[in-house]
C-alpha positions as CSV (number, residue, x, y, z in Angstrom):
1,M,30.9,-25.3,29.3
2,S,33.8,-26.9,27.5
3,R,37.2,-26.9,29.2
4,P,40.5,-28.4,28.0
5,T,41.4,-31.6,29.9
6,V,44.1,-31.4,32.5
7,R,46.1,-34.5,33.4
8,L,44.6,-35.5,37.0
9,L,47.5,-36.2,39.5
10,T,47.5,-39.4,41.7
11,V,48.3,-38.0,45.4
12,G,48.7,-40.5,48.2
13,L,47.7,-38.0,50.9
14,A,44.6,-39.1,53.5
15,F,43.6,-36.0,55.6
16,V,41.2,-35.4,58.3
17,L,38.9,-32.2,58.0
18,T,39.1,-31.0,61.4
19,V,41.3,-27.7,62.1
20,G,43.1,-28.1,59.0
21,V,45.1,-31.2,60.1
22,F,46.3,-33.6,57.4
23,G,47.0,-37.4,58.4
24,G,49.2,-39.8,56.4
25,G,52.5,-38.7,55.1
26,G,52.5,-38.4,51.3
27,V,53.6,-35.2,51.1
28,A,56.9,-34.1,50.2
29,A,58.7,-31.3,52.2
30,S,58.7,-28.1,50.2
31,N,61.8,-27.2,48.9
32,P,62.8,-23.4,49.6
33,S,64.5,-23.1,46.3
34,D,61.0,-23.9,44.6
35,N,58.8,-21.4,46.3
36,G,60.1,-17.6,46.2
37,R,59.3,-14.7,48.5
38,L,55.6,-13.4,49.3
39,V,54.1,-10.2,48.0
40,Y,51.5,-8.4,49.7
41,S,50.2,-4.7,50.1
42,E,49.8,-3.2,53.5
43,R,48.0,-0.1,54.8
44,V,50.1,3.1,55.6
45,V,48.4,4.4,58.9
46,D,48.7,7.4,61.0
47,S,51.1,6.5,63.8
48,E,49.4,8.5,66.3
49,S,46.3,6.6,66.2
50,G,47.2,3.0,66.0
51,L,48.0,0.2,63.5
52,R,44.8,-1.3,63.3
53,D,42.2,1.9,63.5
54,P,40.6,1.6,60.0
55,T,39.4,5.2,60.2
56,V,42.9,6.8,59.7
57,W,44.9,4.7,57.0
58,V,46.3,7.3,54.5
59,G,47.2,5.0,51.7
60,S,49.1,1.5,51.0
61,E,52.4,0.1,50.0
62,I,53.7,-3.0,48.6
63,Y,56.0,-5.4,50.3
64,T,57.6,-8.6,50.0
65,M,58.7,-11.2,52.7
66,N,59.9,-15.0,52.9
67,S,57.3,-17.3,53.5
68,D,58.4,-17.8,57.1
69,G,57.6,-13.8,57.5
70,S,61.5,-12.7,57.7
71,E,63.2,-10.4,55.4
72,V,60.4,-7.7,54.9
73,R,61.4,-5.3,52.2
74,Q,59.1,-2.2,51.0
75,L,59.1,-1.9,47.3
76,T,56.9,1.2,46.7
77,F,57.1,4.5,48.5
78,G,54.2,6.5,47.6
79,G,54.7,9.2,50.9
80,V,52.0,10.3,53.6
81,P,50.4,13.2,53.7
82,A,51.4,16.0,56.0
83,P,50.7,16.0,59.7
84,G,46.9,17.2,60.5
85,S,45.9,15.9,57.1
86,P,42.4,14.6,57.2
87,P,42.5,10.6,56.8
88,G,42.9,9.4,53.2
89,A,44.1,13.0,52.2
90,S,46.9,13.2,49.4
91,A,48.1,10.1,49.7
92,T,49.1,7.3,47.2
93,E,47.9,3.9,47.1
94,S,49.7,0.8,45.8
95,H,47.8,-2.6,46.2
96,T,46.8,-5.7,44.6
97,P,50.2,-7.0,43.7
98,A,50.7,-10.3,41.5
99,W,53.8,-12.1,40.6
100,S,54.3,-13.0,36.8
101,P,54.0,-16.9,36.0
102,A,58.0,-16.8,35.5
103,G,58.4,-14.8,38.9
104,D,60.7,-12.1,37.5
105,T,57.9,-9.2,37.5
106,I,55.1,-7.7,39.8
107,A,52.0,-6.3,38.4
108,Y,50.1,-4.0,41.0
109,V,47.3,-1.3,40.8
110,H,48.4,2.2,41.5
111,H,46.2,5.4,42.7
112,D,48.2,8.8,42.6
113,E,47.6,12.0,44.8
114,E,44.6,13.2,42.3
115,G,43.0,9.7,42.3
116,A,44.0,8.7,38.8
117,T,44.4,4.9,38.5
118,S,46.9,2.5,36.6
119,I,48.0,-0.8,36.1
120,R,52.0,-0.6,36.7
121,L,54.9,-3.5,36.5
122,M,58.0,-3.6,38.6
123,D,61.1,-5.8,39.0
124,P,61.3,-8.1,42.4
125,D,63.2,-5.2,43.9
126,G,60.9,-2.5,43.0
127,T,62.8,-1.1,40.2
128,H,62.1,-0.6,36.6
129,L,58.9,0.7,36.9
130,R,56.5,1.0,34.0
131,T,52.9,1.6,33.2
132,V,50.4,-1.0,31.2
133,T,47.5,1.2,31.1
134,D,46.1,4.3,32.9
135,D,42.7,4.4,30.8
136,F,40.6,2.9,33.8
137,Y,38.7,4.9,36.4
138,T,38.9,2.4,39.1
139,I,40.8,-1.2,39.2
140,W,40.4,-3.4,42.5
141,D,41.6,-7.1,41.4
142,L,44.4,-8.0,39.2
143,V,45.8,-11.6,37.9
144,W,48.3,-12.6,35.1
145,S,47.4,-15.1,32.6
146,P,49.3,-18.5,32.8
147,D,51.4,-17.6,29.9
148,G,52.3,-14.1,30.9
149,A,50.8,-12.5,27.6
150,R,47.8,-10.7,29.3
151,L,46.4,-9.6,32.6
152,A,43.0,-9.8,34.1
153,F,41.2,-7.4,36.5
154,T,38.1,-5.8,37.6
155,G,36.9,-2.4,37.5
156,W,35.3,0.8,35.5
157,G,36.5,1.7,32.4
158,D,35.1,2.5,28.7
159,D,34.1,-0.4,26.4
160,A,34.4,-0.7,22.9
161,A,31.1,1.5,22.1
162,G,32.4,4.5,24.4
163,E,30.0,3.1,27.4
164,R,31.7,3.1,31.0
165,R,31.2,-0.3,32.3
166,N,31.9,-2.1,35.4
167,G,33.2,-5.7,35.4
168,L,35.9,-8.3,34.4
169,W,38.3,-7.1,31.8
170,V,41.7,-8.6,30.1
171,I,44.2,-6.5,28.5
172,D,47.6,-7.5,26.8
173,I,50.7,-7.0,28.8
174,D,51.7,-3.9,26.5
175,G,48.7,-2.1,27.1
176,S,46.8,-3.1,23.9
177,N,43.6,-4.7,23.1
178,P,41.5,-3.9,26.5
179,R,38.4,-5.9,26.3
180,L,35.3,-6.4,28.6
181,V,34.8,-9.9,29.3
182,L,32.1,-10.2,31.8
183,P,30.1,-6.8,32.4
184,E,28.3,-6.3,35.7
185,S,24.4,-6.2,35.1
186,D,22.9,-3.0,35.2
187,N,20.2,-4.6,37.3
188,N,21.6,-6.2,40.6
189,V,18.4,-7.8,41.5
190,T,18.8,-10.1,38.6
191,G,22.2,-10.0,37.4
192,L,26.0,-10.5,38.9
193,S,27.0,-7.9,41.2
194,G,30.3,-6.9,42.7
195,I,32.5,-9.0,40.4
196,R,35.8,-9.2,42.2
197,E,38.6,-11.5,43.6
198,I,39.7,-13.1,40.4
199,D,42.1,-16.1,39.6
200,W,43.1,-17.4,36.0
201,S,43.3,-21.3,35.9
202,P,46.5,-22.8,35.2
203,D,45.8,-24.1,31.8
204,G,44.5,-20.7,30.8
205,A,40.8,-22.1,30.3
206,L,38.8,-20.4,33.0
207,I,39.1,-17.4,35.2
208,A,37.5,-17.9,38.4
209,F,35.8,-14.8,40.6
210,T,33.3,-13.6,43.1
211,A,30.2,-12.1,42.4
212,Y,26.8,-11.8,44.3
213,S,23.1,-12.4,42.8
214,N,21.2,-9.5,45.3
215,P,21.9,-5.7,45.8
216,E,22.7,-6.6,49.5
217,R,25.9,-8.5,48.3
218,R,25.3,-11.3,51.1
219,D,25.3,-14.5,49.0
220,G,29.1,-14.3,47.6
221,I,29.1,-17.2,44.9
222,I,32.4,-18.6,43.1
223,H,31.9,-18.3,39.4
224,V,34.0,-19.4,36.4
225,V,33.9,-17.8,32.8
226,D,36.0,-18.7,29.7
227,P,38.7,-15.6,29.2
228,S,36.5,-14.9,25.9
229,G,33.5,-14.3,28.1
230,A,31.8,-17.5,26.9
231,G,30.1,-19.8,29.3
232,P,29.7,-18.4,32.8
233,G,28.6,-20.9,35.3
234,T,28.9,-21.4,39.2
235,V,31.1,-23.5,41.4
236,D,29.8,-24.7,44.9
237,C,32.9,-24.2,47.0
238,G,31.7,-24.3,50.5
239,P,29.0,-25.3,52.9
240,T,25.9,-26.9,51.1
241,P,23.2,-24.4,51.1
242,L,20.3,-24.6,53.9
243,V,16.7,-25.2,53.4
244,D,15.5,-21.7,54.4
245,P,17.8,-19.4,52.4
246,S,15.9,-16.5,53.9
247,W,17.7,-16.9,57.0
248,H,21.0,-18.5,56.1
249,Q,23.1,-18.2,53.1
250,T,26.6,-19.1,52.1
251,L,29.1,-16.7,51.6
252,S,31.9,-17.9,49.3
253,Y,34.8,-15.7,47.6
254,E,38.4,-15.6,47.2
255,P,39.0,-18.5,44.8
256,T,42.4,-19.7,44.3
257,W,43.5,-22.4,41.9
258,S,45.7,-25.3,42.7
259,P,49.0,-25.6,40.7
260,D,47.5,-28.1,38.4
261,G,44.1,-26.7,38.1
262,R,42.2,-29.7,39.5
263,V,41.2,-27.9,42.8
264,L,39.7,-24.6,43.7
265,Y,40.2,-23.2,47.0
266,C,37.9,-20.6,48.4
267,T,36.9,-18.8,51.8
268,S,33.5,-19.6,52.8
269,G,30.8,-19.5,55.8
270,W,27.3,-19.2,56.9
271,V,25.9,-15.7,56.9
272,A,22.4,-14.8,58.3
273,A,20.0,-13.0,55.9
274,D,20.6,-9.6,58.0
275,G,24.2,-9.7,57.4
276,A,25.8,-11.1,60.5
277,Y,28.0,-14.0,60.5
278,Q,26.7,-17.2,62.4
279,S,30.1,-19.1,61.9
280,G,33.6,-18.2,61.2
281,L,35.1,-18.2,57.9
282,D,37.1,-21.3,56.6
283,I,38.9,-22.3,54.0
284,W,37.4,-24.9,51.7
285,F,38.2,-26.9,48.5
286,V,36.4,-28.2,45.8
287,D,37.2,-31.0,43.1
288,I,36.7,-28.5,40.0
289,D,36.7,-31.5,37.2
290,D,33.8,-33.2,39.0
291,G,32.3,-30.9,41.5
292,S,30.6,-33.4,43.7
293,H,33.5,-33.5,46.4
294,R,34.5,-30.7,48.8
295,G,35.6,-30.5,52.0
296,Q,36.6,-27.8,54.7
297,L,40.5,-27.3,55.9
298,T,40.1,-25.1,58.8
299,T,37.7,-25.3,61.5
300,F,38.7,-22.4,64.3
301,G,35.5,-21.8,65.5
302,P,33.0,-18.8,65.3
303,Q,35.3,-16.4,66.9
304,T,38.3,-16.7,64.3
305,S,37.8,-16.6,60.5
306,A,40.3,-18.0,58.0
307,Y,40.5,-16.5,54.8
308,M,43.3,-15.5,51.8
309,P,44.4,-18.8,50.9
310,T,47.7,-18.7,49.2
311,V,49.0,-22.0,47.7
312,A,52.6,-22.7,47.5
313,P,53.9,-22.6,43.3
314,D,55.2,-26.1,43.8
315,G,51.8,-27.2,45.5
316,T,53.3,-28.3,48.8
317,T,51.3,-26.4,50.9
318,L,49.2,-23.6,51.7
319,L,49.0,-20.2,53.6
320,F,46.2,-18.4,54.9
321,V,45.4,-15.5,57.3
322,T,43.3,-15.8,60.2
323,E,41.3,-12.7,62.0
324,E,41.5,-13.8,65.7
325,E,39.7,-11.0,67.2
326,T,41.8,-7.8,66.8
327,I,45.2,-9.4,65.6
328,P,45.6,-11.2,62.4
329,G,47.7,-14.0,62.0
330,L,49.5,-15.7,59.0
331,W,49.2,-19.4,59.3
332,N,50.7,-22.6,57.2
333,L,48.3,-25.6,56.7
334,D,50.6,-28.5,56.3
335,P,51.9,-28.4,59.1
336,L,49.3,-26.4,60.9
337,A,51.6,-23.7,62.6
338,R,51.1,-19.9,63.0
339,I,53.9,-18.1,61.4
340,G,53.3,-14.6,63.3
341,D,51.1,-11.5,63.2
342,F,50.1,-10.4,60.0
343,S,48.2,-7.1,58.8
344,G,48.8,-7.4,55.1
345,L,46.4,-8.0,52.4
346,E,46.4,-9.5,48.8
347,L,49.2,-12.5,49.2
348,D,50.6,-13.8,46.0
349,W,53.5,-16.3,46.2
350,Q,56.4,-16.0,43.6
351,P,56.8,-18.9,41.5
352,L,60.7,-19.6,40.5
353,H,60.7,-22.6,38.4
354,G,57.3,-22.3,36.4
355,P,54.4,-24.8,37.1
356,F,54.9,-28.1,38.8
357,W,52.1,-30.3,37.2
358,D,54.6,-33.2,36.4
359,D,56.0,-33.4,40.0
360,E,53.6,-35.9,41.6
361,D,55.1,-36.2,44.7
362,S,55.4,-32.7,45.5
363,M,51.6,-31.8,45.0
364,F,49.6,-30.8,47.8
365,L,46.2,-31.6,46.9
366,P,43.1,-33.1,48.9
367,D,43.0,-37.1,48.2
368,I,39.5,-36.7,46.2
369,E,39.1,-40.6,46.2
370,W,39.9,-41.0,49.8
371,I,37.3,-38.4,50.5
372,A,34.5,-40.1,48.7
373,A,35.1,-43.3,50.2
374,E,35.1,-42.2,53.4
375,G,31.7,-40.2,52.7
376,I,33.0,-36.7,53.5
377,T,31.2,-34.1,51.2
378,T,31.2,-31.1,54.0
379,G,33.3,-30.6,57.2
380,C,31.3,-28.1,59.0
381,N,27.8,-28.4,61.0
382,P,25.6,-25.2,59.9
383,P,24.3,-23.3,62.6
384,T,21.1,-23.8,64.3
C-alpha cells in the first residue's frame, strides 16, 4: 500500500510507560489559544431513574466545553418524550459530533422522532443548521477529510447499483457524490464485520477504522484504507497477540491520529474467548510509518479502563476517559491529572489555527528512537 511521505518530526521527549507518566522535559506547555473547545454528545436520561441507568436513556444531545471541563454549553435541543413514555420513545438523537479542520463548523448525526437519519452541520454556537444528506438508513461514525471538502462515515445506504449495503462511505460536504469506499462482507466469518470508529489521517492518505474478523466481534483490529478503497491493511496497535488465540485475543479500537500523522493512538486490551475482559483497556500508540515500535501509555489496572483518546490539535497533550467502576472520568495525559467526572461520548477537540506539523517544539509524540533504544515494544504483561 503506497502512502505519501509525511515529514517526520524530531521530538526530544523521553517517557516511561507506566501509568501514562512522561519523564523528561521536551514538551512545551499548551497555549490555550491554540486549542479550542471540546465537543461531545451525552445521553438524555429519565430524571427519575438516575444518570447512569442505561435502560432509561431517551435520546442524546450535543455539548461543548473547555478542556478543563468548564463552560459547558448545550447546542442541540431535541426534546424529551412525555412523562410515562417507554424508554426511547419519540426522542430525537444528536450524536457523533466532529469539528471541521478550520474549527468553524460541527458535523453531526441526527435521528428524528420517526427514526429518519441525517448528517447535519451547525456553527460552533449551535446556529445555522443545514443538512448534508438524509439518504442513509443508519449512520454511526463521522469524520471530516483534512481539507474539509468531504465527510467519511459508517452506516447503511444504497450503493451505486441500488443495493442496500453497510460499510465505510465518503460524501462531499454539499451532499453530492456519496460513495461506498469499503463494504462489510456478506459473510462475517471470512470478511470484515462491524466497521466503526473512523479517523482520517492528517495528510488525507488513509482512513483508519476498527473492524472484526469473526461474527462474535471479539477480536477488534485497527485497519487502514485509502479513501478510494484501495489497499486495506491492518495496524498492530495494542498488545502482542498471545500464543493461544483460542483463549486470549487482542481487542483494539478507537484509532486516533497524531496531528502530524506519524503516530496512531488506540484503545486496546486483552479479552478472553468468551468475551470477558482479562485486563483493563488502556491507551496505546504505534509508529505508523514503521509499525515495529508501539507502547502503552496508561496502566490503570484491571478494575479501570482508559479509552476515547483525543489529541490536542497542537499536539501538546492527549485527553482520555476512564471507566472507574460506575463513575467515568476525563483525564489529561501530560501532566497526568483527572479533570473531573465525565459521562459524555465521542470527544473531539476544536482546532483554531490549522495543522501544527511544522511546530516541532509543541508536538506531543512518543520519542520512537528512545523507545527503540530502551528495547520497549509493549508496556503490559498479558494475563496468565
